[in-house]
C-alpha positions as CSV (number, residue, x, y, z in Angstrom):
1,M,66.4,57.0,110.3
2,T,68.1,60.3,110.2
3,T,66.8,63.9,109.8
4,N,68.1,65.3,106.4
5,D,68.9,68.9,105.8
6,Q,65.5,70.5,104.8
7,P,64.3,72.7,107.5
8,G,61.4,71.6,109.4
9,R,61.5,67.8,107.6
10,S,62.4,64.5,109.3
11,N,62.7,61.3,107.8
12,H,61.2,59.9,111.1
13,F,58.1,61.2,110.1
14,A,55.8,59.8,107.3
15,V,52.7,61.6,106.0
16,V,50.0,58.8,104.8
17,I,47.3,60.4,102.4
18,P,44.6,57.7,101.8
19,A,43.0,58.9,98.2
20,L,40.2,57.8,95.9
21,N,39.9,59.7,92.9
22,E,41.7,62.9,94.4
23,A,43.5,63.9,91.0
24,R,42.0,67.4,91.2
25,A,43.7,67.9,94.5
26,I,46.5,65.1,95.0
27,S,49.7,67.2,93.7
28,E,49.0,70.2,95.6
29,V,48.5,68.4,99.0
30,I,52.0,66.3,98.3
31,A,53.6,69.6,97.4
32,G,52.3,71.2,100.3
33,V,53.3,68.1,102.9
34,G,56.8,67.2,101.6
35,Q,58.7,69.7,103.6
36,Y,57.1,68.1,106.8
37,G,57.8,64.2,105.9
38,V,57.6,61.5,103.4
39,P,54.3,61.3,101.7
40,I,53.0,58.0,101.5
41,V,50.0,58.6,99.3
42,V,47.5,55.0,99.1
43,D,45.4,55.1,95.9
44,D,42.3,53.4,97.0
45,G,41.3,51.9,93.3
46,S,41.1,55.3,91.8
47,T,39.9,55.5,88.1
48,D,41.5,58.7,87.4
49,D,45.1,59.8,87.3
50,T,45.8,60.2,91.5
51,A,48.4,57.6,91.4
52,Q,50.2,58.5,88.5
53,L,50.2,62.2,89.9
54,A,51.5,61.3,93.2
55,E,54.2,59.4,91.7
56,R,55.0,62.4,89.7
57,G,55.1,64.7,92.9
58,G,57.6,62.4,94.2
59,A,55.1,60.3,96.7
60,I,55.6,57.1,97.9
61,V,52.6,55.4,96.3
62,V,50.9,52.3,97.4
63,K,48.1,51.0,94.9
64,H,45.0,49.0,95.5
65,A,43.9,47.1,92.5
66,M,40.0,47.8,93.7
67,T,38.3,50.0,96.2
68,R,39.1,48.4,99.7
69,G,37.7,51.4,101.5
70,Y,39.1,54.3,103.7
71,D,40.4,52.2,107.0
72,K,41.9,49.4,104.5
73,A,43.7,52.5,103.1
74,L,45.0,53.9,106.3
75,E,46.1,50.3,106.9
76,S,48.2,50.0,103.9
77,G,49.9,53.4,104.6
78,L,50.5,53.0,108.1
79,F,52.0,49.7,107.5
80,K,54.1,50.6,104.8
81,A,55.6,53.3,106.9
82,I,56.4,50.9,109.3
83,E,57.9,48.5,106.7
84,L,59.9,51.6,105.4
85,G,61.3,52.2,109.1
86,F,59.5,55.1,110.1
87,D,59.0,55.7,113.8
88,Y,56.2,58.0,113.3
89,A,53.3,59.0,110.8
90,V,50.8,61.7,110.4
91,T,47.6,61.0,108.3
92,L,45.5,63.8,106.7
93,D,42.9,63.8,103.7
94,A,43.8,64.1,100.1
95,D,41.1,66.4,99.1
96,G,42.8,69.9,100.3
97,Q,40.8,70.1,103.5
98,H,43.7,70.3,105.8
99,F,46.4,72.8,106.0
100,P,49.8,71.2,105.7
101,Q,51.5,73.4,108.3
102,T,49.3,71.7,110.8
103,I,51.5,68.6,110.4
104,L,54.4,70.5,112.7
105,R,52.1,70.4,115.4
106,F,51.7,66.7,115.5
107,E,54.8,65.9,114.8
108,T,56.2,68.1,118.2
109,E,53.7,66.3,120.3
110,L,54.9,62.8,119.3
111,S,58.5,63.9,119.3
112,N,57.7,64.7,123.0
113,S,56.7,61.5,123.9
114,A,52.9,61.5,122.8
115,D,51.6,57.7,121.7
116,L,49.0,59.0,119.7
117,V,47.9,62.8,118.7
118,I,44.2,63.5,117.7
119,G,43.0,66.4,115.8
120,Y,39.9,68.2,116.6
121,R,38.0,70.2,113.7
122,D,36.6,73.3,113.7
123,R,33.4,72.1,112.4
124,H,31.5,69.0,111.6
125,Q,29.8,68.5,108.2
126,R,27.2,65.6,109.7
127,L,25.0,65.1,112.2
128,A,26.6,61.7,113.3
129,E,30.0,63.2,113.5
130,S,28.8,65.7,116.5
131,A,27.2,62.6,118.0
132,F,30.3,60.7,117.7
133,A,32.4,63.6,119.0
134,I,30.1,64.1,121.8
135,L,30.4,60.3,123.1
136,G,34.1,60.4,122.1
137,K,34.4,63.2,124.7
138,A,32.3,61.7,127.2
139,L,34.1,58.4,127.2
140,W,37.6,58.7,126.2
141,G,38.3,62.1,126.1
142,M,38.1,62.8,122.6
143,A,36.8,65.7,121.1
144,D,36.7,64.5,117.6
145,P,37.3,60.9,116.9
146,L,36.6,61.2,113.1
147,C,39.1,63.9,112.4
148,G,41.2,62.8,109.7
149,M,44.5,63.9,111.0
150,K,45.9,61.8,113.6
151,G,49.5,61.2,114.7
152,Y,50.7,57.5,115.2
153,K,53.8,56.5,117.0
154,L,54.1,53.3,115.1
155,C,55.5,50.7,117.4
156,H,52.1,50.3,119.0
157,L,50.6,49.7,115.5
158,E,53.2,47.2,114.8
159,K,52.9,45.2,118.3
160,L,48.9,45.1,117.6
161,G,49.3,43.9,113.9
162,H,46.6,45.4,112.4
163,F,44.6,49.0,112.1
164,D,40.9,48.1,111.6
165,S,38.6,45.0,112.1
166,Y,35.2,46.4,111.8
167,R,35.2,49.6,109.1
168,S,35.4,52.3,112.0
169,I,36.5,55.2,109.7
170,G,39.4,55.3,111.3
171,T,38.6,55.4,115.2
172,E,39.3,51.9,116.0
173,F,43.0,52.0,117.0
174,A,42.3,55.4,118.4
175,I,39.7,53.8,121.0
176,R,42.0,51.0,121.6
177,C,44.9,53.5,122.3
178,A,42.4,55.7,124.9
179,R,41.3,52.3,126.7
180,S,44.9,51.2,126.9
181,R,45.8,54.3,128.8
182,L,48.3,55.3,126.5
183,D,49.5,59.0,126.4
184,L,47.2,60.8,123.9
185,R,47.0,64.5,123.1
186,Y,45.1,66.7,121.1
187,V,45.7,69.4,118.6
188,P,43.3,72.1,116.9
189,V,42.7,71.4,113.1
190,P,41.5,74.2,111.0
191,T,39.7,73.3,108.0
192,R,38.9,74.8,104.1
193,D,36.4,73.6,101.5
194,R,37.6,70.3,100.1
195,S,38.3,69.8,96.6
196,G,35.5,67.8,94.9
197,R,33.0,65.4,96.6
198,S,33.7,63.4,99.5
199,R,34.4,59.9,99.3
200,F,31.9,59.4,102.2
201,G,28.9,61.2,100.4
202,S,26.2,63.0,102.3
203,G,22.7,62.3,103.9
204,F,21.4,59.1,105.2
205,R,24.3,56.7,103.8
206,A,27.1,58.7,105.4
207,N,25.4,59.4,108.6
208,Y,24.3,55.5,108.9
209,K,28.1,54.5,108.5
210,I,29.1,57.3,111.0
211,F,26.7,56.0,113.5
212,R,27.1,52.0,113.0
213,A,31.2,52.8,113.2
214,M,30.3,54.6,116.9
215,L,27.9,52.1,118.1
216,I,30.1,48.8,117.0
217,G,33.4,51.0,118.4
218,L,31.7,51.0,122.0
219,F,31.9,47.2,122.2
220,R,34.8,45.8,120.2
221,A,37.7,48.4,120.2
222,T,38.8,47.1,123.5
223,S,42.1,47.5,125.0
224,F,45.4,46.1,123.8
C-alpha cells in the first residue's frame, strides 16, 4: 500500500477502534485519528447510532450482530486490516480517552522495526489494573498490559491466526510476543476522562474480569 498526500497519514497503517454504544464520542474520535491512518471501527452490537455515525465519518465499519466482547471486537478489526492489506495497525478506545496525536509515536516505532508497541498510561482506574501492571512489568517488561493503545506488526498476528482465546482483555497476543522474544517497545499514553460509562463497568465485576485474565495469561499465553 502507498502513502497518500495528507501529511502524517500513511495507508500502511490502520487505526482499529472497538466500539460499543459510543455514539456520544465516535465522530470526534474518527475525526481525530483520520490524519494518522485509515480508521476501522468495530461496532460490537451497539444499540445506538455508533455504526451509522462511524460510516458517516468515513470509517470502515465492521458490524457484529450481537455483542461479542472487547477481545472479539479487536480481533475482527485487526483481521479486517489484514484482509485489506495493511502492514500495521494501532488500536485505541472509542470513548475519547486517548489523544489521537499519540498514534504517531506508535507508528514511528513500528516503522523502525518494532514488532509490537505497548502504551502505558499515566493512571490506572482499578485495583486489578495496578496489580496486572506490577505482574506484567516483573514477568514480561510490560508496565501496562491493559492499555487500549497498542501497535501491531500484522504479519505476526496473521501467522498466529487468532488474537484471543480466553477473554484476555487484549493482553494474550502481547504476552505471546513477549514470551517469543519479539521486539517490544513502549510509548507513554496520556489520558483524559472518557465520554460516558466504561464497557467494563466498575467495582467487583470489572476487577474480577481483570484478575481472571491475568491469572489465565500466566499459563495459557505461551510463545508462538
